[in-house]
Backbone as XML, in Angstrom:
<?xml version="1.0"?>
<chain id="A" units="angstrom">
  <residue number="1" name="MET">
    <atom name="N" x="17.563" y="-12.120" z="17.243"/>
    <atom name="CA" x="17.695" y="-10.755" z="16.688"/>
    <atom name="C" x="16.846" y="-9.855" z="17.561"/>
  </residue>
  <residue number="2" name="GLN">
    <atom name="N" x="17.356" y="-8.713" z="17.785"/>
    <atom name="CA" x="16.714" y="-7.647" z="18.601"/>
    <atom name="C" x="15.565" y="-7.041" z="17.814"/>
  </residue>
  <residue number="3" name="ALA">
    <atom name="N" x="14.547" y="-6.542" z="18.516"/>
    <atom name="CA" x="13.431" y="-5.923" z="17.864"/>
    <atom name="C" x="13.801" y="-4.738" z="17.020"/>
  </residue>
  <residue number="4" name="GLU">
    <atom name="N" x="14.837" y="-3.942" z="17.475"/>
    <atom name="CA" x="15.257" y="-2.779" z="16.735"/>
    <atom name="C" x="15.784" y="-3.154" z="15.364"/>
  </residue>
  <residue number="5" name="GLU">
    <atom name="N" x="16.606" y="-4.229" z="15.297"/>
    <atom name="CA" x="17.149" y="-4.695" z="14.055"/>
    <atom name="C" x="16.069" y="-5.214" z="13.128"/>
  </residue>
  <residue number="6" name="LEU">
    <atom name="N" x="15.160" y="-5.897" z="13.684"/>
    <atom name="CA" x="14.008" y="-6.486" z="12.942"/>
    <atom name="C" x="13.192" y="-5.317" z="12.344"/>
  </residue>
  <residue number="7" name="LYS">
    <atom name="N" x="12.935" y="-4.315" z="13.087"/>
    <atom name="CA" x="12.191" y="-3.108" z="12.605"/>
    <atom name="C" x="12.923" y="-2.465" z="11.459"/>
  </residue>
  <residue number="8" name="ASP">
    <atom name="N" x="14.220" y="-2.342" z="11.547"/>
    <atom name="CA" x="15.027" y="-1.712" z="10.498"/>
    <atom name="C" x="14.935" y="-2.499" z="9.207"/>
  </residue>
  <residue number="9" name="ILE">
    <atom name="N" x="14.961" y="-3.832" z="9.282"/>
    <atom name="CA" x="14.855" y="-4.753" z="8.112"/>
    <atom name="C" x="13.548" y="-4.542" z="7.470"/>
  </residue>
  <residue number="10" name="VAL">
    <atom name="N" x="12.467" y="-4.467" z="8.308"/>
    <atom name="CA" x="11.067" y="-4.266" z="7.797"/>
    <atom name="C" x="11.050" y="-2.962" z="7.027"/>
  </residue>
  <residue number="11" name="ILE">
    <atom name="N" x="11.515" y="-1.884" z="7.617"/>
    <atom name="CA" x="11.438" y="-0.569" z="6.977"/>
    <atom name="C" x="12.197" y="-0.609" z="5.630"/>
  </residue>
  <residue number="12" name="GLU">
    <atom name="N" x="13.344" y="-1.271" z="5.641"/>
    <atom name="CA" x="14.100" y="-1.303" z="4.423"/>
    <atom name="C" x="13.373" y="-2.077" z="3.300"/>
  </residue>
  <residue number="13" name="ALA">
    <atom name="N" x="12.718" y="-3.193" z="3.701"/>
    <atom name="CA" x="11.916" y="-3.983" z="2.759"/>
    <atom name="C" x="10.742" y="-3.167" z="2.198"/>
  </residue>
  <residue number="14" name="LEU">
    <atom name="N" x="10.088" y="-2.335" z="3.042"/>
    <atom name="CA" x="8.985" y="-1.540" z="2.681"/>
    <atom name="C" x="9.473" y="-0.392" z="1.700"/>
  </residue>
  <residue number="15" name="GLU">
    <atom name="N" x="10.590" y="0.254" z="2.080"/>
    <atom name="CA" x="11.052" y="1.315" z="1.242"/>
    <atom name="C" x="11.482" y="0.866" z="-0.101"/>
  </residue>
  <residue number="16" name="ASN">
    <atom name="N" x="12.056" y="-0.360" z="-0.175"/>
    <atom name="CA" x="12.522" y="-0.882" z="-1.421"/>
    <atom name="C" x="11.351" y="-1.017" z="-2.476"/>
  </residue>
  <residue number="17" name="LEU">
    <atom name="N" x="10.127" y="-1.179" z="-1.948"/>
    <atom name="CA" x="9.011" y="-1.274" z="-2.870"/>
    <atom name="C" x="8.118" y="-0.063" z="-2.911"/>
  </residue>
  <residue number="18" name="LYS">
    <atom name="N" x="8.707" y="1.036" z="-2.417"/>
    <atom name="CA" x="8.065" y="2.356" z="-2.483"/>
    <atom name="C" x="6.782" y="2.439" z="-1.633"/>
  </residue>
  <residue number="19" name="ALA">
    <atom name="N" x="6.793" y="1.873" z="-0.465"/>
    <atom name="CA" x="5.611" y="2.020" z="0.440"/>
    <atom name="C" x="5.447" y="3.554" z="0.764"/>
  </residue>
  <residue number="20" name="LYS">
    <atom name="N" x="4.236" y="3.957" z="0.942"/>
    <atom name="CA" x="3.952" y="5.355" z="1.232"/>
    <atom name="C" x="3.774" y="5.534" z="2.726"/>
  </residue>
  <residue number="21" name="ASP">
    <atom name="N" x="4.147" y="6.707" z="3.216"/>
    <atom name="CA" x="3.819" y="7.158" z="4.633"/>
    <atom name="C" x="4.163" y="6.113" z="5.656"/>
  </residue>
  <residue number="22" name="ILE">
    <atom name="N" x="5.412" y="5.660" z="5.619"/>
    <atom name="CA" x="5.855" y="4.653" z="6.650"/>
    <atom name="C" x="5.891" y="5.349" z="7.989"/>
  </residue>
  <residue number="23" name="SER">
    <atom name="N" x="5.304" y="4.668" z="9.009"/>
    <atom name="CA" x="5.284" y="5.230" z="10.355"/>
    <atom name="C" x="5.619" y="4.096" z="11.311"/>
  </residue>
  <residue number="24" name="VAL">
    <atom name="N" x="6.459" y="4.406" z="12.330"/>
    <atom name="CA" x="6.826" y="3.406" z="13.314"/>
    <atom name="C" x="6.381" y="3.843" z="14.660"/>
  </residue>
  <residue number="25" name="LEU">
    <atom name="N" x="5.689" y="2.988" z="15.403"/>
    <atom name="CA" x="5.251" y="3.259" z="16.796"/>
    <atom name="C" x="5.949" y="2.290" z="17.708"/>
  </residue>
  <residue number="26" name="ASP">
    <atom name="N" x="6.623" y="2.924" z="18.719"/>
    <atom name="CA" x="7.247" y="2.146" z="19.801"/>
    <atom name="C" x="6.192" y="1.881" z="20.859"/>
  </residue>
  <residue number="27" name="VAL">
    <atom name="N" x="5.719" y="0.623" z="20.914"/>
    <atom name="CA" x="4.661" y="0.266" z="21.899"/>
    <atom name="C" x="5.176" y="-0.605" z="23.037"/>
  </residue>
  <residue number="28" name="THR">
    <atom name="N" x="6.480" y="-0.614" z="23.141"/>
    <atom name="CA" x="7.105" y="-1.513" z="24.145"/>
    <atom name="C" x="6.525" y="-1.377" z="25.512"/>
  </residue>
  <residue number="29" name="ASP">
    <atom name="N" x="6.222" y="-0.118" z="25.985"/>
    <atom name="CA" x="5.820" y="0.153" z="27.291"/>
    <atom name="C" x="4.228" y="0.156" z="27.358"/>
  </residue>
  <residue number="30" name="ARG">
    <atom name="N" x="3.618" y="-0.140" z="26.276"/>
    <atom name="CA" x="2.137" y="-0.080" z="26.276"/>
    <atom name="C" x="1.463" y="-1.396" z="26.075"/>
  </residue>
  <residue number="31" name="THR">
    <atom name="N" x="2.222" y="-2.380" z="25.588"/>
    <atom name="CA" x="1.618" y="-3.736" z="25.385"/>
    <atom name="C" x="2.721" y="-4.807" z="25.495"/>
  </residue>
  <residue number="32" name="SER">
    <atom name="N" x="2.310" y="-5.985" z="25.860"/>
    <atom name="CA" x="3.237" y="-7.091" z="25.959"/>
    <atom name="C" x="3.198" y="-7.918" z="24.680"/>
  </residue>
  <residue number="33" name="VAL">
    <atom name="N" x="2.370" y="-7.545" z="23.731"/>
    <atom name="CA" x="2.176" y="-8.288" z="22.522"/>
    <atom name="C" x="3.302" y="-8.082" z="21.572"/>
  </residue>
  <residue number="34" name="THR">
    <atom name="N" x="3.779" y="-6.862" z="21.426"/>
    <atom name="CA" x="4.795" y="-6.485" z="20.429"/>
    <atom name="C" x="5.617" y="-5.304" z="20.938"/>
  </residue>
  <residue number="35" name="ASP">
    <atom name="N" x="6.759" y="-5.036" z="20.275"/>
    <atom name="CA" x="7.534" y="-3.891" z="20.674"/>
    <atom name="C" x="7.322" y="-2.719" z="19.686"/>
  </residue>
  <residue number="36" name="PHE">
    <atom name="N" x="7.223" y="-3.036" z="18.430"/>
    <atom name="CA" x="7.026" y="-2.002" z="17.392"/>
    <atom name="C" x="5.845" y="-2.321" z="16.481"/>
  </residue>
  <residue number="37" name="MET">
    <atom name="N" x="5.143" y="-1.314" z="16.041"/>
    <atom name="CA" x="4.179" y="-1.370" z="14.998"/>
    <atom name="C" x="4.676" y="-0.518" z="13.859"/>
  </residue>
  <residue number="38" name="VAL">
    <atom name="N" x="4.740" y="-1.108" z="12.683"/>
    <atom name="CA" x="5.150" y="-0.406" z="11.494"/>
    <atom name="C" x="3.908" y="-0.273" z="10.608"/>
  </residue>
  <residue number="39" name="LEU">
    <atom name="N" x="3.560" y="0.905" z="10.206"/>
    <atom name="CA" x="2.448" y="1.184" z="9.365"/>
    <atom name="C" x="2.887" y="1.751" z="8.113"/>
  </residue>
  <residue number="40" name="ALA">
    <atom name="N" x="2.288" y="1.272" z="7.003"/>
    <atom name="CA" x="2.625" y="1.830" z="5.641"/>
    <atom name="C" x="1.377" y="1.766" z="4.770"/>
  </residue>
  <residue number="41" name="SER">
    <atom name="N" x="1.374" y="2.566" z="3.804"/>
    <atom name="CA" x="0.275" y="2.635" z="2.819"/>
    <atom name="C" x="0.756" y="2.150" z="1.487"/>
  </residue>
  <residue number="42" name="GLY">
    <atom name="N" x="-0.173" y="1.536" z="0.717"/>
    <atom name="CA" x="0.109" y="1.074" z="-0.660"/>
    <atom name="C" x="-0.797" y="1.791" z="-1.583"/>
  </residue>
  <residue number="43" name="THR">
    <atom name="N" x="-0.602" y="1.670" z="-2.854"/>
    <atom name="CA" x="-1.308" y="2.410" z="-3.853"/>
    <atom name="C" x="-2.413" y="1.527" z="-4.516"/>
  </residue>
  <residue number="44" name="SER">
    <atom name="N" x="-2.390" y="0.260" z="-4.269"/>
    <atom name="CA" x="-3.411" y="-0.622" z="-4.824"/>
    <atom name="C" x="-3.361" y="-1.991" z="-4.083"/>
  </residue>
  <residue number="45" name="GLY">
    <atom name="N" x="-4.361" y="-2.843" z="-4.317"/>
    <atom name="CA" x="-4.317" y="-4.135" z="-3.725"/>
    <atom name="C" x="-3.060" y="-4.928" z="-3.992"/>
  </residue>
  <residue number="46" name="ARG">
    <atom name="N" x="-2.652" y="-4.869" z="-5.292"/>
    <atom name="CA" x="-1.466" y="-5.527" z="-5.740"/>
    <atom name="C" x="-0.230" y="-5.011" z="-4.974"/>
  </residue>
  <residue number="47" name="HIS">
    <atom name="N" x="-0.166" y="-3.672" z="-4.818"/>
    <atom name="CA" x="0.972" y="-3.056" z="-4.142"/>
    <atom name="C" x="0.978" y="-3.532" z="-2.650"/>
  </residue>
  <residue number="48" name="LEU">
    <atom name="N" x="-0.147" y="-3.621" z="-2.011"/>
    <atom name="CA" x="-0.210" y="-4.072" z="-0.630"/>
    <atom name="C" x="0.330" y="-5.466" z="-0.496"/>
  </residue>
  <residue number="49" name="ARG">
    <atom name="N" x="-0.121" y="-6.383" z="-1.417"/>
    <atom name="CA" x="0.364" y="-7.742" z="-1.383"/>
    <atom name="C" x="1.853" y="-7.823" z="-1.597"/>
  </residue>
  <residue number="50" name="SER">
    <atom name="N" x="2.340" y="-7.008" z="-2.510"/>
    <atom name="CA" x="3.783" y="-6.963" z="-2.846"/>
    <atom name="C" x="4.590" y="-6.468" z="-1.621"/>
  </residue>
  <residue number="51" name="LEU">
    <atom name="N" x="4.032" y="-5.463" z="-0.952"/>
    <atom name="CA" x="4.725" y="-4.976" z="0.269"/>
    <atom name="C" x="4.823" y="-6.070" z="1.374"/>
  </residue>
  <residue number="52" name="ALA">
    <atom name="N" x="3.732" y="-6.741" z="1.603"/>
    <atom name="CA" x="3.648" y="-7.751" z="2.629"/>
    <atom name="C" x="4.582" y="-8.932" z="2.191"/>
  </residue>
  <residue number="53" name="GLU">
    <atom name="N" x="4.540" y="-9.324" z="0.985"/>
    <atom name="CA" x="5.379" y="-10.391" z="0.486"/>
    <atom name="C" x="6.869" y="-10.046" z="0.553"/>
  </residue>
  <residue number="54" name="SER">
    <atom name="N" x="7.172" y="-8.837" z="0.369"/>
    <atom name="CA" x="8.612" y="-8.367" z="0.417"/>
    <atom name="C" x="9.111" y="-8.558" z="1.889"/>
  </residue>
  <residue number="55" name="VAL">
    <atom name="N" x="8.257" y="-8.137" z="2.840"/>
    <atom name="CA" x="8.684" y="-8.285" z="4.275"/>
    <atom name="C" x="8.922" y="-9.781" z="4.569"/>
  </residue>
  <residue number="56" name="VAL">
    <atom name="N" x="7.882" y="-10.586" z="4.175"/>
    <atom name="CA" x="8.024" y="-12.039" z="4.443"/>
    <atom name="C" x="9.266" y="-12.629" z="3.798"/>
  </residue>
  <residue number="57" name="LYS">
    <atom name="N" x="9.448" y="-12.222" z="2.527"/>
    <atom name="CA" x="10.648" y="-12.761" z="1.754"/>
    <atom name="C" x="11.941" y="-12.380" z="2.414"/>
  </residue>
  <residue number="58" name="GLU">
    <atom name="N" x="12.015" y="-11.119" z="2.877"/>
    <atom name="CA" x="13.238" y="-10.624" z="3.481"/>
    <atom name="C" x="13.542" y="-11.417" z="4.759"/>
  </residue>
  <residue number="59" name="MET">
    <atom name="N" x="12.517" y="-11.708" z="5.531"/>
    <atom name="CA" x="12.698" y="-12.480" z="6.735"/>
    <atom name="C" x="13.227" y="-13.904" z="6.435"/>
  </residue>
  <residue number="60" name="LYS">
    <atom name="N" x="12.604" y="-14.473" z="5.428"/>
    <atom name="CA" x="12.958" y="-15.856" z="4.985"/>
    <atom name="C" x="14.375" y="-15.876" z="4.425"/>
  </residue>
  <residue number="61" name="ASP">
    <atom name="N" x="14.718" y="-14.919" z="3.599"/>
    <atom name="CA" x="16.080" y="-14.813" z="2.974"/>
    <atom name="C" x="17.168" y="-14.633" z="4.069"/>
  </residue>
  <residue number="62" name="ARG">
    <atom name="N" x="16.870" y="-14.012" z="5.131"/>
    <atom name="CA" x="17.833" y="-13.804" z="6.179"/>
    <atom name="C" x="17.772" y="-14.942" z="7.261"/>
  </residue>
  <residue number="63" name="GLY">
    <atom name="N" x="16.917" y="-15.896" z="7.030"/>
    <atom name="CA" x="16.816" y="-16.997" z="7.946"/>
    <atom name="C" x="16.182" y="-16.586" z="9.333"/>
  </residue>
  <residue number="64" name="LEU">
    <atom name="N" x="15.373" y="-15.586" z="9.248"/>
    <atom name="CA" x="14.747" y="-15.066" z="10.455"/>
    <atom name="C" x="13.420" y="-15.658" z="10.689"/>
  </residue>
  <residue number="65" name="ARG">
    <atom name="N" x="12.602" y="-14.983" z="11.492"/>
    <atom name="CA" x="11.321" y="-15.485" z="11.942"/>
    <atom name="C" x="10.344" y="-15.821" z="10.849"/>
  </residue>
  <residue number="66" name="GLU">
    <atom name="N" x="9.540" y="-16.855" z="11.181"/>
    <atom name="CA" x="8.442" y="-17.151" z="10.316"/>
    <atom name="C" x="7.378" y="-16.114" z="10.535"/>
  </residue>
  <residue number="67" name="ALA">
    <atom name="N" x="6.898" y="-15.519" z="9.464"/>
    <atom name="CA" x="5.859" y="-14.491" z="9.583"/>
    <atom name="C" x="4.452" y="-15.068" z="9.476"/>
  </residue>
  <residue number="68" name="LYS">
    <atom name="N" x="3.574" y="-14.520" z="10.252"/>
    <atom name="CA" x="2.120" y="-14.847" z="10.151"/>
    <atom name="C" x="1.460" y="-13.741" z="9.434"/>
  </residue>
  <residue number="69" name="VAL">
    <atom name="N" x="0.708" y="-14.044" z="8.435"/>
    <atom name="CA" x="0.114" y="-12.988" z="7.546"/>
    <atom name="C" x="-1.395" y="-13.116" z="7.646"/>
  </residue>
  <residue number="70" name="GLU">
    <atom name="N" x="-2.115" y="-11.987" z="7.858"/>
    <atom name="CA" x="-3.551" y="-11.954" z="7.827"/>
    <atom name="C" x="-3.962" y="-10.970" z="6.802"/>
  </residue>
  <residue number="71" name="GLY">
    <atom name="N" x="-5.059" y="-11.228" z="6.105"/>
    <atom name="CA" x="-5.466" y="-10.443" z="4.973"/>
    <atom name="C" x="-4.951" y="-11.062" z="3.695"/>
  </residue>
  <residue number="72" name="GLY">
    <atom name="N" x="-5.395" y="-10.479" z="2.601"/>
    <atom name="CA" x="-4.924" y="-11.075" z="1.351"/>
    <atom name="C" x="-5.455" y="-10.476" z="0.123"/>
  </residue>
  <residue number="73" name="ASP">
    <atom name="N" x="-5.818" y="-11.312" z="-0.824"/>
    <atom name="CA" x="-6.202" y="-10.906" z="-2.165"/>
    <atom name="C" x="-7.135" y="-9.694" z="-2.272"/>
  </residue>
  <residue number="74" name="SER">
    <atom name="N" x="-8.250" y="-9.734" z="-1.562"/>
    <atom name="CA" x="-9.222" y="-8.687" z="-1.720"/>
    <atom name="C" x="-9.230" y="-7.728" z="-0.497"/>
  </residue>
  <residue number="75" name="SER">
    <atom name="N" x="-8.184" y="-7.774" z="0.281"/>
    <atom name="CA" x="-8.126" y="-6.985" z="1.526"/>
    <atom name="C" x="-7.481" y="-5.584" z="1.295"/>
  </residue>
  <residue number="76" name="ASP">
    <atom name="N" x="-8.004" y="-4.616" z="2.055"/>
    <atom name="CA" x="-7.418" y="-3.291" z="2.042"/>
    <atom name="C" x="-6.427" y="-3.149" z="3.226"/>
  </residue>
  <residue number="77" name="TRP">
    <atom name="N" x="-6.199" y="-4.222" z="3.925"/>
    <atom name="CA" x="-5.322" y="-4.187" z="5.090"/>
    <atom name="C" x="-4.683" y="-5.559" z="5.287"/>
  </residue>
  <residue number="78" name="ILE">
    <atom name="N" x="-3.357" y="-5.576" z="5.198"/>
    <atom name="CA" x="-2.652" y="-6.864" z="5.404"/>
    <atom name="C" x="-1.766" y="-6.661" z="6.574"/>
  </residue>
  <residue number="79" name="LEU">
    <atom name="N" x="-1.803" y="-7.599" z="7.543"/>
    <atom name="CA" x="-1.048" y="-7.572" z="8.742"/>
    <atom name="C" x="0.011" y="-8.672" z="8.633"/>
  </residue>
  <residue number="80" name="VAL">
    <atom name="N" x="1.261" y="-8.321" z="8.921"/>
    <atom name="CA" x="2.329" y="-9.307" z="9.014"/>
    <atom name="C" x="2.914" y="-9.266" z="10.402"/>
  </residue>
  <residue number="81" name="ASP">
    <atom name="N" x="2.745" y="-10.385" z="11.087"/>
    <atom name="CA" x="3.098" y="-10.518" z="12.513"/>
    <atom name="C" x="4.429" y="-11.234" z="12.584"/>
  </residue>
  <residue number="82" name="LEU">
    <atom name="N" x="5.458" y="-10.441" z="13.087"/>
    <atom name="CA" x="6.819" y="-11.029" z="13.247"/>
    <atom name="C" x="7.192" y="-11.200" z="14.704"/>
  </residue>
  <residue number="83" name="GLY">
    <atom name="N" x="6.137" y="-11.096" z="15.590"/>
    <atom name="CA" x="6.366" y="-11.177" z="17.031"/>
    <atom name="C" x="6.726" y="-9.850" z="17.616"/>
  </residue>
  <residue number="84" name="ASP">
    <atom name="N" x="8.002" y="-9.535" z="17.633"/>
    <atom name="CA" x="8.467" y="-8.253" z="18.195"/>
    <atom name="C" x="8.048" y="-7.071" z="17.342"/>
  </residue>
  <residue number="85" name="VAL">
    <atom name="N" x="7.708" y="-7.301" z="16.072"/>
    <atom name="CA" x="7.351" y="-6.207" z="15.121"/>
    <atom name="C" x="6.086" y="-6.675" z="14.415"/>
  </residue>
  <residue number="86" name="VAL">
    <atom name="N" x="5.093" y="-5.823" z="14.461"/>
    <atom name="CA" x="3.829" y="-6.140" z="13.684"/>
    <atom name="C" x="3.755" y="-5.009" z="12.594"/>
  </residue>
  <residue number="87" name="VAL">
    <atom name="N" x="3.581" y="-5.501" z="11.363"/>
    <atom name="CA" x="3.543" y="-4.636" z="10.149"/>
    <atom name="C" x="2.093" y="-4.555" z="9.673"/>
  </residue>
  <residue number="88" name="HIS">
    <atom name="N" x="1.601" y="-3.341" z="9.484"/>
    <atom name="CA" x="0.273" y="-3.108" z="8.903"/>
    <atom name="C" x="0.483" y="-2.367" z="7.581"/>
  </residue>
  <residue number="89" name="VAL">
    <atom name="N" x="0.052" y="-3.017" z="6.501"/>
    <atom name="CA" x="0.123" y="-2.294" z="5.210"/>
    <atom name="C" x="-1.362" y="-2.151" z="4.774"/>
  </residue>
  <residue number="90" name="MET">
    <atom name="N" x="-1.743" y="-0.880" z="4.467"/>
    <atom name="CA" x="-3.146" y="-0.573" z="4.252"/>
    <atom name="C" x="-3.283" y="0.383" z="3.070"/>
  </residue>
  <residue number="91" name="MET">
    <atom name="N" x="-4.489" y="0.336" z="2.500"/>
    <atom name="CA" x="-4.869" y="1.353" z="1.550"/>
    <atom name="C" x="-5.052" y="2.641" z="2.333"/>
  </residue>
  <residue number="92" name="PRO">
    <atom name="N" x="-4.726" y="3.843" z="1.751"/>
    <atom name="CA" x="-4.867" y="5.096" z="2.495"/>
    <atom name="C" x="-6.198" y="5.323" z="3.169"/>
  </residue>
  <residue number="93" name="ALA">
    <atom name="N" x="-7.331" y="5.003" z="2.513"/>
    <atom name="CA" x="-8.654" y="5.233" z="3.091"/>
    <atom name="C" x="-8.873" y="4.304" z="4.291"/>
  </residue>
  <residue number="94" name="THR">
    <atom name="N" x="-8.393" y="3.166" z="4.226"/>
    <atom name="CA" x="-8.506" y="2.163" z="5.374"/>
    <atom name="C" x="-7.680" y="2.649" z="6.496"/>
  </residue>
  <residue number="95" name="ARG">
    <atom name="N" x="-6.536" y="3.116" z="6.213"/>
    <atom name="CA" x="-5.595" y="3.638" z="7.282"/>
    <atom name="C" x="-6.161" y="4.842" z="7.962"/>
  </residue>
  <residue number="96" name="GLU">
    <atom name="N" x="-6.785" y="5.716" z="7.148"/>
    <atom name="CA" x="-7.422" y="6.899" z="7.716"/>
    <atom name="C" x="-8.572" y="6.506" z="8.583"/>
  </residue>
  <residue number="97" name="PHE">
    <atom name="N" x="-9.414" y="5.548" z="8.090"/>
    <atom name="CA" x="-10.638" y="5.117" z="8.810"/>
    <atom name="C" x="-10.264" y="4.547" z="10.168"/>
  </residue>
  <residue number="98" name="TYR">
    <atom name="N" x="-9.289" y="3.546" z="10.270"/>
    <atom name="CA" x="-8.956" y="2.918" z="11.538"/>
    <atom name="C" x="-7.992" y="3.722" z="12.368"/>
  </residue>
  <residue number="99" name="ASP">
    <atom name="N" x="-7.242" y="4.592" z="11.756"/>
    <atom name="CA" x="-6.394" y="5.631" z="12.458"/>
    <atom name="C" x="-5.643" y="4.985" z="13.635"/>
  </residue>
  <residue number="100" name="LEU">
    <atom name="N" x="-4.840" y="3.983" z="13.303"/>
    <atom name="CA" x="-4.071" y="3.324" z="14.393"/>
    <atom name="C" x="-3.116" y="4.294" z="15.071"/>
  </residue>
  <residue number="101" name="GLU">
    <atom name="N" x="-2.577" y="5.257" z="14.339"/>
    <atom name="CA" x="-1.664" y="6.238" z="14.971"/>
    <atom name="C" x="-2.374" y="6.973" z="16.041"/>
  </residue>
  <residue number="102" name="ARG">
    <atom name="N" x="-3.652" y="7.322" z="15.881"/>
    <atom name="CA" x="-4.428" y="7.988" z="16.966"/>
    <atom name="C" x="-4.701" y="7.050" z="18.149"/>
  </residue>
  <residue number="103" name="LEU">
    <atom name="N" x="-5.006" y="5.799" z="17.741"/>
    <atom name="CA" x="-5.333" y="4.783" z="18.819"/>
    <atom name="C" x="-4.087" y="4.621" z="19.733"/>
  </residue>
  <residue number="104" name="TRP">
    <atom name="N" x="-2.932" y="4.603" z="19.210"/>
    <atom name="CA" x="-1.678" y="4.426" z="19.932"/>
    <atom name="C" x="-0.930" y="5.801" z="20.103"/>
  </residue>
  <residue number="105" name="ARG">
    <atom name="N" x="-1.737" y="6.882" z="20.142"/>
    <atom name="CA" x="-1.065" y="8.226" z="20.147"/>
    <atom name="C" x="-0.109" y="8.480" z="21.246"/>
  </residue>
  <residue number="106" name="ASP">
    <atom name="N" x="-0.241" y="7.783" z="22.394"/>
    <atom name="CA" x="0.721" y="8.006" z="23.441"/>
    <atom name="C" x="2.039" y="7.310" z="23.224"/>
  </residue>
  <residue number="107" name="ALA">
    <atom name="N" x="2.105" y="6.442" z="22.234"/>
    <atom name="CA" x="3.371" y="5.704" z="21.911"/>
    <atom name="C" x="4.218" y="6.730" z="21.154"/>
  </residue>
  <residue number="108" name="PRO">
    <atom name="N" x="5.545" y="6.663" z="21.414"/>
    <atom name="CA" x="6.432" y="7.552" z="20.704"/>
    <atom name="C" x="6.455" y="7.162" z="19.211"/>
  </residue>
  <residue number="109" name="GLY">
    <atom name="N" x="6.181" y="8.194" z="18.349"/>
    <atom name="CA" x="6.344" y="7.954" z="16.913"/>
    <atom name="C" x="7.812" y="8.080" z="16.518"/>
  </residue>
  <residue number="110" name="LEU">
    <atom name="N" x="8.328" y="7.071" z="15.844"/>
    <atom name="CA" x="9.736" y="7.100" z="15.493"/>
    <atom name="C" x="10.019" y="7.488" z="14.063"/>
  </residue>
  <residue number="111" name="GLY">
    <atom name="N" x="8.957" y="7.571" z="13.202"/>
    <atom name="CA" x="9.146" y="7.956" z="11.827"/>
    <atom name="C" x="9.711" y="6.753" z="11.060"/>
  </residue>
  <residue number="112" name="ALA">
    <atom name="N" x="10.005" y="6.971" z="9.780"/>
    <atom name="CA" x="10.435" y="5.885" z="8.898"/>
    <atom name="C" x="11.897" y="5.473" z="9.236"/>
  </residue>
  <residue number="113" name="ALA">
    <atom name="N" x="12.710" y="6.397" z="9.651"/>
    <atom name="CA" x="14.120" y="6.080" z="9.948"/>
    <atom name="C" x="14.313" y="5.431" z="11.225"/>
  </residue>
  <residue number="114" name="GLY">
    <atom name="N" x="13.302" y="5.451" z="12.100"/>
    <atom name="CA" x="13.403" y="4.833" z="13.467"/>
    <atom name="C" x="14.067" y="5.683" z="14.490"/>
  </residue>
  <residue number="115" name="SER">
    <atom name="N" x="14.210" y="7.002" z="14.238"/>
    <atom name="CA" x="14.782" y="7.845" z="15.183"/>
    <atom name="C" x="13.775" y="8.869" z="15.647"/>
  </residue>
  <residue number="116" name="GLU">
    <atom name="N" x="13.852" y="9.223" z="16.926"/>
    <atom name="CA" x="12.818" y="10.141" z="17.518"/>
    <atom name="C" x="13.160" y="11.519" z="17.069"/>
  </residue>
</chain>
């Protein structure tokens, strides 16, 4: 599966559980680690876990990649690594503090729909 398709599936899974402020960064030309970073905020620790679990479940249901998950029960930041797409779900304060959008500011922001 292409990275674009994988990104779209991730966005759909996040939107289905009402993730806040979904942002997509195309980092293809900036790192060899991944093609897209998807960032989203949750409203509580439980919401963050649900968002991450939704992405993992969607991958599993479609017979796609095994996801590696970092963070968990007491975390304000959960990372789901799908290889070509890395998903960051964070509490708003954590997201503001680490400001990954600024860190990768030269990367084209694609928005939630994935179009420039």
